[in-house]
Residue frames as a rotation matrix with the C-alpha (Angstrom) as fourth column:
MET 1
0.587 0.810 0.000 0.00
0.810 -0.587 0.000 0.00
0.000 0.000 -1.000 0.00
SER 2
-0.030 -0.597 0.801 1.25
0.490 -0.707 -0.509 3.47
0.871 0.378 0.314 -0.75
ALA 3
-0.700 -0.329 -0.634 2.32
0.714 -0.280 -0.642 5.74
0.034 -0.902 0.431 2.08
SER 4
-0.926 0.350 0.139 -0.25
-0.330 -0.932 0.148 8.32
0.182 0.091 0.979 0.97
MET 5
-0.015 0.964 -0.266 -3.18
-0.488 0.225 0.843 5.97
0.873 0.142 0.467 1.64
PRO 6
-0.815 -0.284 0.505 -3.50
-0.574 0.269 -0.773 5.26
0.084 -0.920 -0.382 5.38
ILE 7
-0.609 0.631 -0.480 -5.78
0.473 0.775 0.419 2.44
0.637 0.029 -0.771 6.51
ASP 8
-0.647 0.526 0.551 -8.97
-0.718 -0.664 -0.208 3.85
0.257 -0.531 0.808 7.96
PRO 9
-0.907 0.277 -0.318 -10.62
0.316 0.946 -0.077 1.02
0.279 -0.170 -0.945 9.88
ASP 10
-0.558 0.758 -0.337 -13.53
0.021 -0.392 -0.920 3.36
-0.830 -0.520 0.203 10.66
CYS 11
-0.968 0.163 0.193 -15.52
0.220 0.169 0.961 2.11
0.124 0.972 -0.199 7.70
ARG 12
-0.718 0.692 0.074 -19.04
-0.665 -0.714 0.220 3.08
0.205 0.108 0.973 6.76
PHE 13
0.260 0.877 -0.405 -20.89
-0.736 0.451 0.505 -0.22
0.626 0.167 0.762 7.07
VAL 14
0.254 -0.114 0.960 -21.22
-0.703 0.661 0.264 -3.26
-0.664 -0.742 0.088 9.26
PRO 15
-0.778 -0.619 0.106 -19.73
-0.393 0.612 0.686 -6.42
-0.490 0.492 -0.720 7.73
GLY 16
-0.648 0.444 0.619 -21.72
0.578 0.816 0.020 -7.95
-0.496 0.370 -0.785 4.88
VAL 17
0.363 0.790 -0.494 -23.63
0.183 -0.580 -0.794 -4.88
-0.913 0.198 -0.356 3.67
MET 18
0.589 -0.282 -0.758 -21.12
-0.775 -0.462 -0.431 -4.02
-0.228 0.841 -0.490 0.93
VAL 19
0.529 -0.471 0.705 -19.14
0.337 0.880 0.335 -6.49
-0.779 0.060 0.625 -1.16
PRO 20
-0.217 -0.657 -0.722 -16.27
-0.593 -0.498 0.633 -6.01
-0.775 0.565 -0.281 -3.61
VAL 21
0.776 0.389 0.497 -16.98
0.198 0.598 -0.777 -7.06
-0.599 0.701 0.387 -7.18
ILE 22
-0.217 -0.953 -0.210 -13.91
-0.183 -0.172 0.968 -7.66
-0.959 0.248 -0.138 -9.33
ASN 23
0.730 0.390 -0.561 -14.09
-0.581 -0.076 -0.810 -7.16
-0.359 0.918 0.171 -13.08
PRO 24
0.451 -0.578 0.680 -12.26
0.289 0.815 0.502 -10.19
-0.844 -0.030 0.535 -14.51
GLN 25
0.647 -0.200 0.736 -11.55
0.742 -0.057 -0.668 -8.36
0.175 0.978 0.111 -17.76
ARG 26
0.723 -0.362 0.588 -9.68
-0.267 -0.932 -0.246 -5.57
0.637 0.021 -0.771 -15.96
CYS 27
0.823 -0.385 0.418 -7.92
-0.409 0.111 0.906 -7.26
-0.396 -0.916 -0.066 -13.02
GLU 28
0.537 -0.725 -0.431 -4.23
-0.428 0.206 -0.880 -7.89
0.727 0.657 -0.199 -13.67
ALA 29
0.819 -0.103 -0.564 -3.43
0.444 0.737 0.510 -9.58
0.363 -0.668 0.650 -10.34
GLN 30
0.028 -0.845 0.534 -1.00
-0.047 -0.535 -0.844 -6.88
0.998 -0.002 -0.055 -9.24
GLY 31
-0.013 0.042 -0.999 -2.19
0.734 0.679 0.020 -7.33
0.679 -0.733 -0.040 -5.66
PRO 32
-0.868 -0.342 0.360 -2.16
0.004 -0.730 -0.683 -3.95
0.497 -0.591 0.635 -3.90
CYS 33
0.026 0.964 0.266 -5.85
-0.627 -0.191 0.755 -4.48
0.778 -0.186 0.600 -3.11
VAL 34
0.418 0.085 -0.904 -4.98
0.409 0.871 0.271 -7.51
0.811 -0.483 0.330 -1.00
ALA 35
-0.520 -0.724 -0.453 -2.54
0.765 -0.160 -0.624 -5.55
0.379 -0.671 0.637 1.16
ALA 36
-0.780 0.217 0.587 -4.87
-0.226 -0.972 0.059 -2.53
0.583 -0.086 0.808 1.36
CYS 37
0.224 0.968 -0.116 -7.81
-0.236 0.169 0.957 -4.40
0.945 -0.187 0.267 2.83
PRO 38
-0.517 -0.448 0.729 -7.69
-0.778 -0.109 -0.618 -4.29
0.357 -0.887 -0.293 6.64
TYR 39
0.165 0.719 0.675 -10.23
-0.874 0.424 -0.238 -7.15
-0.457 -0.551 0.699 6.85
GLY 40
-0.688 -0.577 0.441 -8.61
-0.346 0.795 0.499 -9.84
-0.638 0.190 -0.746 4.67
VAL 41
0.345 0.939 0.005 -11.43
-0.370 0.141 -0.918 -9.86
-0.863 0.315 0.396 2.14
LEU 42
0.819 -0.011 -0.573 -9.28
-0.573 0.009 -0.819 -10.27
0.014 1.000 0.001 -1.00
ALA 43
0.141 -0.816 0.560 -6.67
-0.091 0.553 0.828 -12.71
-0.986 -0.168 0.004 -2.27
ILE 44
0.017 -0.226 -0.974 -4.88
-0.996 -0.092 0.004 -13.36
-0.090 0.970 -0.227 -5.56
ARG 45
-0.033 0.066 0.997 -5.75
-0.204 0.976 -0.072 -16.81
-0.978 -0.206 -0.019 -6.85
VAL 46
-0.971 -0.226 0.076 -5.73
-0.008 0.351 0.936 -18.89
-0.238 0.909 -0.342 -10.00
VAL 47
-0.254 0.914 -0.318 -8.92
-0.924 -0.326 -0.200 -18.38
-0.286 0.243 0.927 -12.02
PRO 48
-0.209 0.233 0.950 -10.83
-0.056 0.967 -0.250 -21.68
-0.976 -0.105 -0.189 -12.32
GLN 49
-0.933 -0.229 0.278 -11.14
0.223 0.239 0.945 -23.12
-0.283 0.944 -0.172 -15.82
ASP 50
-0.162 0.948 0.275 -14.95
0.985 0.173 -0.017 -22.84
-0.064 0.268 -0.961 -15.85
VAL 51
0.510 0.273 -0.816 -14.64
0.336 -0.936 -0.103 -19.08
-0.792 -0.222 -0.569 -15.22
ARG 52
-0.507 -0.783 -0.360 -11.86
-0.131 -0.342 0.930 -18.71
-0.852 0.519 0.071 -17.81
ASP 53
-0.717 0.241 0.654 -14.08
0.663 0.526 0.533 -20.35
-0.216 0.816 -0.537 -20.39
THR 54
0.356 0.933 -0.055 -16.69
0.890 -0.356 -0.284 -17.60
-0.285 0.052 -0.957 -19.96
LEU 55
0.114 -0.393 -0.912 -14.24
0.107 -0.908 0.405 -14.76
-0.988 -0.144 -0.061 -20.64
PRO 56
0.951 0.130 -0.282 -13.83
-0.240 -0.271 -0.932 -13.10
-0.197 0.954 -0.226 -24.05
VAL 57
0.720 -0.690 0.080 -10.74
0.610 0.573 -0.547 -14.14
0.332 0.442 0.833 -26.03
LEU 58
0.150 -0.697 0.701 -8.77
-0.068 -0.715 -0.696 -10.96
0.986 0.057 -0.155 -25.25
ALA 59
0.474 0.086 0.876 -9.46
-0.849 -0.219 0.481 -11.35
0.234 -0.972 -0.031 -21.53
ARG 60
0.976 -0.129 0.175 -8.28
0.074 0.955 0.287 -14.98
-0.204 -0.267 0.942 -21.66
VAL 61
0.449 -0.860 0.241 -5.05
0.522 0.034 -0.852 -13.93
0.725 0.508 0.464 -23.37
LYS 62
0.106 -0.373 0.922 -4.44
-0.544 -0.797 -0.260 -11.24
0.832 -0.475 -0.287 -20.74
LEU 63
0.770 0.241 0.591 -5.18
-0.635 0.392 0.666 -13.77
-0.071 -0.888 0.454 -18.00
PHE 64
0.870 -0.492 -0.024 -2.68
0.468 0.840 -0.274 -16.21
0.155 0.227 0.961 -19.51
LEU 65
0.218 -0.832 0.511 0.00
0.233 -0.463 -0.855 -13.51
0.948 0.306 0.093 -19.66
ARG 66
-0.052 -0.218 0.974 -0.38
-0.816 -0.553 -0.167 -12.81
0.575 -0.804 -0.150 -15.93
GLY 67
-0.871 -0.491 0.000 -0.13
-0.417 0.740 -0.528 -16.44
0.259 -0.459 -0.849 -14.88
GLY 68
-0.402 0.799 -0.448 -3.84
0.285 0.574 0.767 -17.23
0.870 0.181 -0.458 -14.85
LYS 69
-0.475 0.149 -0.867 -4.41
0.879 0.035 -0.476 -15.27
-0.040 -0.988 -0.148 -11.65
GLN 70
-0.314 0.358 0.879 -6.60
0.050 -0.919 0.392 -12.42
0.948 0.167 0.271 -10.49
ALA 71
-0.901 0.046 0.432 -8.09
-0.426 -0.294 -0.856 -11.00
0.087 -0.955 0.285 -7.31
PHE 72
-0.270 0.846 -0.460 -11.00
0.324 0.529 0.784 -12.77
0.907 0.063 -0.417 -5.65
ALA 73
-0.120 0.345 0.931 -13.22
-0.871 -0.486 0.067 -11.80
0.476 -0.803 0.359 -2.74
ILE 74
-0.535 -0.189 -0.823 -12.47
0.019 0.972 -0.236 -14.80
0.845 -0.142 -0.516 -0.54
ASP 75
-0.558 0.396 -0.729 -14.34
0.826 0.181 -0.534 -13.43
-0.080 -0.900 -0.428 2.49
ALA 76
-0.561 0.372 0.740 -16.90
0.274 -0.760 0.590 -10.97
0.781 0.533 0.324 1.10
ASP 77
0.479 0.804 -0.352 -18.92
0.588 0.004 0.809 -11.17
0.652 -0.595 -0.470 4.32
ALA 78
0.092 -0.543 -0.835 -16.08
0.941 -0.228 0.252 -9.39
-0.327 -0.808 0.490 6.15
CYS 79
-0.545 -0.312 0.778 -16.18
0.666 -0.725 0.176 -6.35
0.510 0.614 0.603 3.84
ARG 80
-0.113 0.458 -0.882 -17.07
0.814 -0.466 -0.346 -3.10
-0.570 -0.757 -0.321 5.61
GLY 81
0.601 0.485 0.635 -17.18
0.795 -0.445 -0.412 -0.90
0.083 0.753 -0.653 2.54
CYS 82
0.323 -0.531 -0.783 -14.16
0.332 -0.711 0.619 1.27
-0.886 -0.461 -0.053 3.30
GLY 83
0.984 0.176 0.010 -13.24
0.060 -0.282 -0.957 1.31
-0.165 0.943 -0.288 -0.39
LEU 84
0.300 -0.945 -0.127 -9.47
-0.565 -0.284 0.775 1.08
-0.769 -0.160 -0.619 0.12
CYS 85
-0.182 -0.345 0.921 -9.25
0.431 0.814 0.390 -1.84
-0.884 0.468 0.000 -2.33
ALA 86
0.574 0.496 0.652 -11.05
0.799 -0.165 -0.578 0.08
-0.179 0.853 -0.491 -5.06
GLN 87
0.923 -0.239 -0.300 -8.99
-0.227 -0.971 0.076 3.22
-0.309 -0.003 -0.951 -4.46
ILE 88
0.118 -0.990 0.072 -5.64
-0.572 -0.008 0.820 1.46
-0.812 -0.138 -0.568 -4.72
CYS 89
0.322 0.051 0.945 -6.43
0.509 0.832 -0.219 -0.89
-0.798 0.552 0.242 -7.63
PRO 90
-0.535 -0.639 -0.553 -4.23
-0.101 -0.602 0.792 0.28
-0.839 0.480 0.258 -10.53
GLU 91
-0.942 0.213 0.260 -6.64
0.317 0.305 0.898 -1.19
0.112 0.928 -0.355 -13.11
LYS 92
-0.629 0.768 0.120 -9.79
-0.756 -0.568 -0.326 0.20
-0.182 -0.296 0.938 -11.44
ALA 93
-0.636 0.302 -0.710 -11.13
-0.229 0.805 0.548 -3.37
0.737 0.511 -0.442 -11.53
ILE 94
-0.685 0.354 -0.637 -12.90
0.713 0.505 -0.486 -3.30
0.150 -0.787 -0.598 -8.15
LYS 95
-0.434 0.660 0.613 -16.27
-0.369 -0.751 0.548 -1.76
0.822 0.012 0.569 -7.43
LEU 96
-0.974 0.226 0.003 -18.14
0.077 0.344 -0.936 -1.89
-0.213 -0.911 -0.352 -4.14
GLN 97
-0.457 0.887 -0.058 -21.81
-0.324 -0.106 0.940 -2.82
0.828 0.449 0.336 -4.33
THR 98
-0.187 0.488 0.853 -24.51
-0.959 0.096 -0.265 -3.46
-0.211 -0.868 0.450 -1.80
ARG 99
-0.809 -0.168 0.563 -25.08
-0.180 0.983 0.035 -7.16
-0.560 -0.073 -0.825 -1.31
SER 100
0.115 0.962 0.250 -28.59
0.116 0.237 -0.965 -6.91
-0.987 0.140 -0.084 -2.80
THR 101
0.821 0.167 -0.545 -27.19
-0.475 -0.328 -0.816 -5.76
-0.315 0.930 -0.190 -6.17
ASN 102
-0.152 -0.985 0.080 -24.05
-0.805 0.170 0.568 -7.90
-0.573 0.022 -0.819 -6.14
SER 103
0.444 0.219 -0.869 -23.45
-0.790 0.553 -0.265 -10.47
0.423 0.804 0.418 -8.83
HIS 104
0.787 -0.218 0.577 -21.37
-0.352 0.610 0.710 -12.49
-0.507 -0.762 0.403 -6.33
TYR 105
0.791 -0.596 -0.138 -18.56
0.127 0.381 -0.916 -12.86
0.599 0.707 0.377 -8.87
GLY 106
-0.114 -0.967 0.227 -15.34
-0.299 -0.184 -0.936 -13.62
0.947 -0.175 -0.268 -7.12
ALA 107
0.057 0.178 0.982 -16.94
-0.998 0.008 0.056 -14.72
0.002 -0.984 0.178 -3.86
GLU 108
-0.453 -0.246 -0.857 -16.12
-0.308 0.945 -0.109 -18.19
0.836 0.214 -0.504 -2.72
């Protein structure tokens, strides 16, 4: 995490109201989002083959070039909506959504 972005654990929501949604066509698995999250919501993992198969050709090529990995919300229920992950993501691949409008992509 950059020195200019301090962790603010005084987030806006109780756990589980907001969830991070990762755009698989934008995420390049650089990982600053993982370090930025004070609640351990995100991790860089290998994208499962069934998910890869749903991506457009260009997205699959980009995924291959970065080792088949991207960010996943491994504990979306712990998200408190602070937005640090979305702010620090260099690809702007993370959006926070309320659980009721979430597509649940990336949640395990």
